C-alpha positions, 0 to 999 in steps of 0.5 A, a space after each residue: 500499500 502506497 500510504 503504508 510505505 510513505 509512512 514508513 519512509 517518512 516516519 511521522 511517528 510522534 511528530 505532530 507539527 503542523 508541517 508533518 500534518 500537511 505532508 500526511 494530508 498532502 500524501 493522503 490527497 494525492 493517493 486519493 487523486 491518483 487512485 480516483 477515491 472519493 476524498 472521504 476515503 483519506 480517512 479510511 486510508 490513514 486509520 486503515 494504515 496507522 491503527 490497529 484493533 486498539 484504536 480506541 486508545 490509539 485515537 488519544 495519541 497526539 499525533 493520531 488526534 491531530 491528523 484526525 481533527 484535520 481530516 475531520 474539521 467540518 460537520 461533513 467530514 466528521 461524518 466521514 470519520 465516523 464512517 470509517 470507524 464503521 468500515 474499520 470496526 465493520 470490516 478490517 477488524 470486525 472481530 473487535 466490533 464490540 469496541 466500536 462504541 468506545 472509539 466513538 467515545 474517545 472521538 467525542 472526548 478528544 473533540 474530534 466529532 461534535 456531539 450533535 454529529 453523533 446524534 445526527 448519525 444516530 438517527 440517520 439510516 445505517 446505509 447513508 451518503 457517509 457510509 463506505 462503498 458496498 464492497 466495503 461493508 455490508 448493511 447487517 454489520 452497520 446495523 450491528 454497529 449501530 446497535 453496539 453504539 446504542 449506549 453511548 448514544 443514550 449516554 449522550 442524550 442523557 447528559 445533553 438533557 442534564 445540561 439543558 435542565 441545568 441551564 433551565 435552573 440557572 435561568 430561574 435563579 
């Protein structure tokens, strides 16, 4: 894989400089263009190369979170980040699909994906405009991942409701 070779030759591990992040993003863009991939496939290329089945802990590392933040700068790109993790835990590391909610929670805690994006994702159809191509992940696996993530979404909703009720009581005082 071209990106894997590039990563090996450039050894960006532990280098979180803006320059290295820009180089990684440029290489992902070049591969995406040359291979006629969708822009959203850059996230799949990145996490598929850099992360292992323990992705839910590896996201916390600064070198990974900086690149993921750059790849998920907009709401639409954050949906692509979620879709890439669907692919990651639904195809590449399907035996570890139970860890998918932990990865989502880490993405939230590291502020790489906004709460509203998760909530929107949770009510969207399992297969949608952000989903990886048919050849990469099947609908049954997507539905299983959504079911696995249900407790995380419930936790987000309850935290959101708690925050709203605290704001209302503050306004009354």
